[in-house]
Structures are given as C-alpha cells and as structure tokens.
DRENMIMAR-885174 format. One line per field, with one value per residue (C-alpha): residue in three letters; x, y, z negated. Coordinates in nm, 3 decimals. Example, Ala and Ser with C-alpha at 12.3 -4.5 7.8 and 13.67 -1.06 7.14 Angstrom:
type	ALA, SER
x	1.230, 1.367
y	-0.450, -0.106
z	-0.780, -0.714
//
This chain:
type	MET, LEU, ALA, VAL, PHE, HIS, GLY, PHE, GLY, VAL, ILE, ALA, ILE, ILE, ILE, PHE, ILE, GLY, TYR, LEU, LEU, ALA, ARG, LEU, GLY, ILE, LEU, SER, GLU, GLU, MET, ALA, GLN, GLY, LEU, ASN, ASN, THR, CYS, PHE, TRP, ILE, ALA, THR, PRO, ALA, LEU, LEU, PHE, ASP, THR, ILE, ILE, LYS, ALA, ASP, LEU, LYS, VAL, VAL, PHE, SER, ALA, HIS, LEU, SER, VAL, ALA, VAL, PHE, ALA, ASN, VAL, ALA, ALA, SER, LEU, ILE, PHE, ILE, VAL, ILE, ALA, ARG, LEU, TRP, LEU, LYS, ARG, LYS, PRO, ALA, GLU, LEU, VAL, ILE, GLY, GLY, LEU, SER, ALA, GLY, TYR, VAL, ASN, SER, ALA, ASN, LEU, GLY, ILE, PRO, ILE, ALA, LEU, TYR, VAL, ILE, HIS, ASP, PRO, THR, ALA, PHE, VAL, PRO, ILE, LEU, LEU, PHE, GLN, THR, ILE, LEU, LEU, CYS, PRO, VAL, ALA, LEU, ALA, LEU, LEU, ASP, HIS, LEU, VAL, LEU, ASP, HIS, SER, LYS, GLN, SER, THR, TRP, GLN, ARG, ILE, LEU, GLN, PRO, LEU, LYS, ASN, PRO, MET, VAL, ILE, PHE, GLY, PHE, ALA, GLY, LEU, ILE, PHE, ALA, LEU, GLY, HIS, TRP, SER, PRO, PRO, THR, ILE, ILE, SER, GLU, PRO, LEU, HIS, LEU, ILE, GLY, GLN, ALA, ALA, VAL, PRO, CYS, GLY, LEU, LEU, GLY, PHE, GLY, HIS, SER, PHE, TYR, GLY, VAL, LYS, VAL, MET, GLU, LYS, GLY, THR, THR, PRO, ARG, ARG, ASP, VAL, ALA, LEU, ALA, VAL, VAL, LEU, LYS, THR, ALA, VAL, MET, PRO, LEU, ILE, ALA, TRP, THR, PHE, GLY, HIS, CYS, ALA, LEU, GLY, LEU, ASP, SER, LYS, THR, LEU, PHE, ALA, VAL, THR, VAL, CYS, ALA, ALA, LEU, PRO, THR, ALA, VAL, ASN, VAL, TYR, ILE, PHE, ALA, SER, ARG, TYR, ASN, THR, ALA, ARG, TYR, LEU, ALA, ARG, ASP, ALA, GLY, PHE, ILE, SER, THR, LEU, LEU, ALA, ILE, PRO, ALA, ILE, LEU, VAL, ILE, SER, ALA, LEU, LEU, LEU, PRO, VAL
x	2.408, 2.198, 2.428, 2.722, 2.542, 2.423, 2.779, 2.910, 2.607, 2.668, 3.029, 2.933, 2.676, 2.922, 3.191, 2.939, 2.840, 3.205, 3.229, 2.902, 3.019, 3.335, 3.141, 2.906, 3.198, 3.090, 3.395, 3.712, 4.054, 4.169, 3.863, 3.914, 4.275, 4.146, 3.923, 4.219, 4.431, 4.152, 4.136, 4.511, 4.584, 4.288, 3.982, 4.149, 4.386, 4.086, 3.898, 4.197, 4.228, 3.854, 3.850, 4.154, 4.058, 3.723, 3.864, 3.918, 4.288, 4.252, 4.114, 4.439, 4.635, 4.444, 4.455, 4.280, 4.582, 4.835, 4.654, 4.586, 4.952, 5.081, 4.839, 4.882, 5.261, 5.281, 5.054, 5.239, 5.582, 5.475, 5.370, 5.692, 5.915, 5.732, 5.691, 6.057, 6.207, 5.963, 5.811, 6.118, 5.909, 6.057, 6.063, 5.781, 5.560, 5.637, 5.511, 5.178, 5.150, 5.222, 4.952, 4.710, 4.769, 4.739, 4.577, 4.213, 3.903, 3.840, 3.639, 3.327, 3.295, 3.423, 3.149, 2.840, 3.022, 3.141, 2.789, 2.580, 2.815, 3.071, 2.839, 3.135, 3.155, 3.517, 3.642, 3.792, 3.938, 4.277, 4.340, 4.213, 4.455, 4.744, 4.700, 4.652, 4.927, 5.198, 5.142, 5.021, 5.303, 5.570, 5.433, 5.398, 5.747, 5.881, 5.690, 5.813, 6.169, 6.133, 5.923, 5.984, 6.295, 6.528, 6.838, 6.825, 6.747, 6.989, 7.020, 6.803, 6.538, 6.521, 6.497, 6.219, 6.031, 5.790, 5.691, 5.549, 5.300, 4.945, 4.860, 5.154, 5.084, 4.714, 4.761, 5.015, 4.828, 4.517, 4.718, 4.864, 4.517, 4.380, 4.664, 4.626, 4.246, 4.222, 3.944, 4.005, 3.778, 3.447, 3.550, 3.827, 3.673, 3.349, 3.512, 3.756, 3.466, 3.275, 3.580, 3.660, 3.315, 3.416, 3.706, 3.514, 3.276, 3.552, 3.784, 3.516, 3.411, 3.772, 3.806, 3.501, 3.632, 3.948, 3.747, 3.633, 3.823, 4.020, 3.882, 3.954, 4.249, 4.299, 4.600, 4.885, 4.752, 4.696, 4.978, 4.762, 5.002, 5.052, 4.677, 4.612, 4.883, 4.754, 4.391, 4.471, 4.678, 4.415, 4.107, 4.230, 4.579, 4.549, 4.234, 4.404, 4.712, 4.492, 4.303, 4.621, 4.803, 4.500, 4.424, 4.770, 4.981, 4.733, 4.469, 4.183, 3.826, 3.584, 3.421, 3.748, 3.892, 3.589, 3.623, 3.991, 3.943, 3.659, 3.871, 4.146, 3.902, 3.798, 3.897, 4.181, 4.108, 4.041, 4.321, 4.572, 4.445, 4.458, 4.822, 4.901, 4.741, 4.923, 5.261, 5.161, 5.280, 5.106, 4.766, 4.601, 4.739, 4.581, 4.258, 4.199, 4.310, 4.067, 3.781, 3.824, 3.892, 3.577, 3.371, 3.522, 3.494, 3.121, 3.153, 3.474, 3.304, 3.000, 3.223, 3.408, 3.075, 2.950, 3.266, 3.354, 3.047, 2.987, 2.654
y	-3.649, -3.412, -3.128, -3.308, -3.329, -2.970, -2.844, -3.026, -2.917, -2.548, -2.580, -2.776, -2.515, -2.224, -2.417, -2.495, -2.127, -2.037, -2.294, -2.172, -1.809, -1.913, -2.117, -1.825, -1.588, -1.374, -1.455, -1.420, -1.560, -1.215, -1.172, -1.515, -1.428, -1.110, -1.319, -1.535, -1.228, -1.076, -1.395, -1.410, -1.046, -0.932, -1.160, -1.472, -1.274, -1.079, -1.405, -1.552, -1.248, -1.238, -1.611, -1.611, -1.310, -1.474, -1.819, -1.960, -2.046, -2.292, -2.548, -2.528, -2.703, -3.027, -3.376, -3.242, -3.026, -3.307, -3.544, -3.273, -3.170, -3.528, -3.649, -3.337, -3.339, -3.716, -3.716, -3.419, -3.573, -3.904, -3.721, -3.519, -3.824, -4.035, -3.750, -3.654, -4.002, -4.159, -3.873, -3.643, -3.332, -2.986, -2.839, -2.587, -2.864, -3.075, -2.795, -2.773, -3.151, -3.183, -2.926, -3.113, -3.427, -3.271, -2.924, -2.983, -2.780, -2.689, -2.370, -2.404, -2.784, -2.814, -2.606, -2.809, -3.137, -3.022, -2.920, -3.203, -3.502, -3.457, -3.244, -3.030, -2.683, -2.641, -2.962, -2.789, -2.485, -2.652, -2.761, -2.426, -2.232, -2.471, -2.432, -2.057, -1.967, -2.221, -2.431, -2.154, -1.906, -2.177, -2.305, -1.956, -1.862, -2.170, -2.081, -1.723, -1.852, -2.117, -1.933, -1.561, -1.400, -1.297, -1.235, -0.859, -0.880, -0.850, -1.119, -0.922, -0.867, -1.242, -1.312, -1.058, -1.157, -1.399, -1.122, -0.927, -1.205, -1.096, -1.441, -1.423, -1.063, -1.109, -1.455, -1.341, -1.015, -1.217, -1.443, -1.142, -0.993, -1.327, -1.387, -1.035, -1.065, -0.745, -0.647, -0.409, -0.104, -0.164, 0.068, -0.185, -0.518, -0.482, -0.402, -0.691, -0.921, -0.822, -0.855, -1.192, -1.321, -1.285, -1.530, -1.856, -1.757, -1.580, -1.876, -2.126, -1.921, -1.901, -2.273, -2.348, -2.123, -2.333, -2.636, -2.468, -2.582, -2.851, -3.185, -3.320, -3.560, -3.470, -3.649, -3.416, -3.138, -3.285, -3.478, -3.784, -3.977, -3.675, -3.624, -3.992, -3.997, -3.678, -3.797, -4.140, -3.980, -3.717, -3.939, -4.271, -4.251, -3.929, -4.041, -4.376, -4.196, -3.978, -4.279, -4.481, -4.195, -4.102, -4.461, -4.611, -4.313, -4.095, -4.346, -4.111, -4.187, -4.296, -3.954, -3.765, -4.036, -4.012, -3.633, -3.627, -3.897, -3.707, -3.390, -3.571, -3.700, -3.354, -3.283, -3.066, -2.700, -2.454, -2.245, -2.481, -2.395, -2.024, -2.064, -2.262, -1.992, -1.714, -1.876, -2.033, -2.371, -2.712, -2.547, -2.855, -3.079, -2.858, -2.818, -3.185, -3.308, -3.062, -3.163, -3.541, -3.539, -3.329, -3.589, -3.872, -3.695, -3.769, -4.150, -4.138, -3.952, -4.178, -4.487, -4.334, -4.249, -4.604, -4.749, -4.502, -4.295, -4.344, -4.507
z	-0.269, -0.062, -0.169, -0.010, 0.324, 0.284, 0.230, 0.536, 0.738, 0.673, 0.785, 1.096, 1.202, 1.173, 1.361, 1.636, 1.657, 1.709, 1.987, 2.142, 2.137, 2.319, 2.574, 2.646, 2.685, 2.389, 2.178, 2.385, 2.301, 2.189, 1.967, 1.812, 1.738, 1.578, 1.351, 1.253, 1.185, 0.975, 0.771, 0.724, 0.645, 0.435, 0.400, 0.258, 0.031, -0.103, -0.164, -0.346, -0.571, -0.643, -0.727, -0.952, -1.167, -1.245, -1.325, -1.674, -1.660, -1.949, -1.703, -1.506, -1.780, -1.759, -1.616, -1.306, -1.227, -1.283, -1.050, -0.791, -0.773, -0.764, -0.496, -0.281, -0.290, -0.240, 0.067, 0.219, 0.160, 0.312, 0.628, 0.639, 0.600, 0.859, 1.110, 1.077, 1.099, 1.344, 1.545, 1.531, 1.468, 1.411, 1.058, 1.120, 1.262, 0.955, 0.730, 0.916, 0.929, 0.558, 0.483, 0.712, 0.508, 0.163, 0.161, 0.060, 0.137, -0.227, -0.175, 0.039, 0.004, -0.350, -0.511, -0.412, -0.467, -0.811, -0.909, -0.770, -0.740, -1.018, -1.238, -1.345, -1.186, -1.299, -1.137, -0.834, -1.008, -1.080, -0.720, -0.591, -0.810, -0.741, -0.368, -0.399, -0.644, -0.561, -0.250, -0.021, -0.100, -0.069, 0.263, 0.408, 0.291, 0.472, 0.787, 0.765, 0.748, 1.017, 1.275, 1.249, 1.395, 1.114, 1.326, 1.268, 0.899, 0.612, 0.347, 0.103, 0.369, 0.432, 0.058, 0.010, 0.329, 0.152, -0.091, 0.203, 0.277, 0.181, 0.042, -0.196, -0.298, -0.370, -0.525, -0.781, -0.843, -0.927, -1.158, -1.344, -1.390, -1.510, -1.757, -1.891, -1.910, -1.707, -1.472, -1.183, -1.154, -0.980, -0.697, -0.618, -0.718, -0.521, -0.184, -0.235, -0.321, -0.006, 0.217, 0.063, 0.156, 0.522, 0.489, 0.524, 0.811, 1.007, 0.965, 1.068, 1.372, 1.487, 1.418, 1.633, 1.912, 1.933, 2.050, 2.371, 2.678, 2.495, 2.389, 2.043, 2.059, 2.426, 2.572, 2.653, 2.430, 2.085, 1.915, 1.858, 1.637, 1.413, 1.378, 1.309, 1.044, 0.877, 0.879, 0.734, 0.460, 0.384, 0.393, 0.253, 0.106, -0.093, -0.284, -0.352, -0.485, -0.707, -0.845, -0.905, -1.079, -1.288, -1.387, -1.435, -1.542, -1.730, -1.839, -1.755, -1.854, -1.582, -1.542, -1.500, -1.276, -1.051, -1.034, -0.940, -0.676, -0.511, -0.517, -0.332, -0.069, 0.049, 0.411, 0.538, 0.471, 0.753, 0.601, 0.759, 1.106, 1.016, 0.911, 1.227, 1.442, 1.259, 1.326, 1.661, 1.539, 1.565, 1.618, 1.771, 1.499, 1.233, 1.429, 1.507, 1.164, 1.005, 1.233, 1.204, 0.830, 0.782, 0.970, 0.766, 0.430, 0.392, 0.420, 0.213, -0.074, -0.050, -0.081, -0.377, -0.540, -0.492, -0.645, -0.921, -1.009, -1.383, -1.461
//
C-alpha cells in the first residue's frame, strides 16, 4: 500500500510546485498556457504513441477492457443526462463533465497501483488504450465541432477536422505500428520517448498553476453542483458499476474483479483539464473534479482493498 501513497505523493508535490511557481510570479498565465499547449500538441501525443507501440495488444481483448468501457461510458452518460436535464449545461460543458466523471488517471497512478496493489502490471493497459485510441479522439472531435468556429469551412473540412488533432494522429499511428509489429527507427522513437516524458510533469505544473488566485470550489467561479456530481460518479458510482458488471454480468474471479474495481476508482485524469484549457471550456469543473477525486482516491482504493483484496 505504500506504493499507492507514493504515487499520489509524487503527483501532489508537482502540483504544489506549479502552484508555488505561480504564487512567486515565476510561472505566468501565458507560460502556464504554453505548458498546456505543449502537452496538447506534442508531449501527450508523443507519450500516447510511445505507450501504444510498446503494449501487448492481446491484453486489450479481455475482461478488463469490457468492464473499463462499460463503467467509463456509464458514468459519463449519467453525468451528461443529469447535467443536461437538471443543470441545463451546454453541449461542450457536458463533454468535459462526462470526461471528469469517467476518464481515469491510468498512466502515472495506474503503474504503481498495478504493480504493488493488484500485482498485475498489465491491469491498466486496456483502459489506457481505450481512452487513448477511442475515447480521447471521439471527445476531442466533439469539442472541435462544438467549440471551434467552422463557419468558413466546407463540409469536407469539417469532416476531416478531427483527423488534424494530434491526439488522434499519434494514437492511431501507434495502433497501426502495434498491430503491424513494427518499430520506428531509433532516430524517431528516442526523441518521441523523451518528449513524451514531459507530458505528465508539464500537465501537472499547469494544473497546479490553475489553483493560484482561485479557491477550490469557490462560489461564483466553480460550478459546484457539476463538480460534486462528477466526483461522486468518479469516486463511488464508477467503481460500483465496474464491480456490479464484472460480478453479475461477467462472473469474474475475485482477483480480476478486484483489479477492475480498483481501475475504476482512479481519479479524474489531468488530461481532462488539459482538454478543457485547450478549448477554454469548463476549466474549473475539470480542475476541481480532478483535485477532489485525487484526494478521495486514496481512501476509496483502501476501502476497495479492504473489501475485495483476495486473501
């Protein structure tokens, strides 16, 4: 269990450094936006490509993937329905809110938890690839359509717009390489690997910067009901959905059931805040949902471990 605390501790320290840099005036608003843009346009796409080409795609076609997709989509749709009917949110805000409720932090938190809690280093590969190859491109395509000005574009330009997104390009390129069992030349793979390593720290520093000057759940700035709904869905409802689907529909063994439930309990990924910043939509919803769900993830995973961890 120490690895769980260690993983959360590393994230908390980098977020705090981002906040401290903003407070000291070292990291300006323009510089923070530059970090977010770097993450969106090159660092995160490079990380996605580097991760996919090294993954064993056989693990994708497994019970882990079925539960991950079902729980993720269910939690996101619940948010979208409630936020649309009750809170009357706009479509772009619904996309960010749905991601806040279902998009899990499967990269930097998933690895230590997979190794030291689940004892299966491949446990988070299915959800990572699902979010990378399918969920991320679909969400970004929706945001492209809903937020960006397409009034001067032709029909074909609007159709092809999602294919210009770096996440989509690098994600599908990585999948093609993985399916073909190809490896890019070292002169290409090593720079991409190095650039990809910047994705998590840059994203977390920009995330920490966003806390300066605005309190978490500040009235009038943060949509409190949206955040509360997203956090409850992410922390409590999504793991319950994963357990119920895995137990009742798939009849999973105790070890696999424990693994998929822990996967679902991971907090909202920093990527959601990066997307929200890129499209200037629901930034404080993504930020506060990510922060609060990260704080609650430790007790949530500890409770799940106490209840479901195989003896």
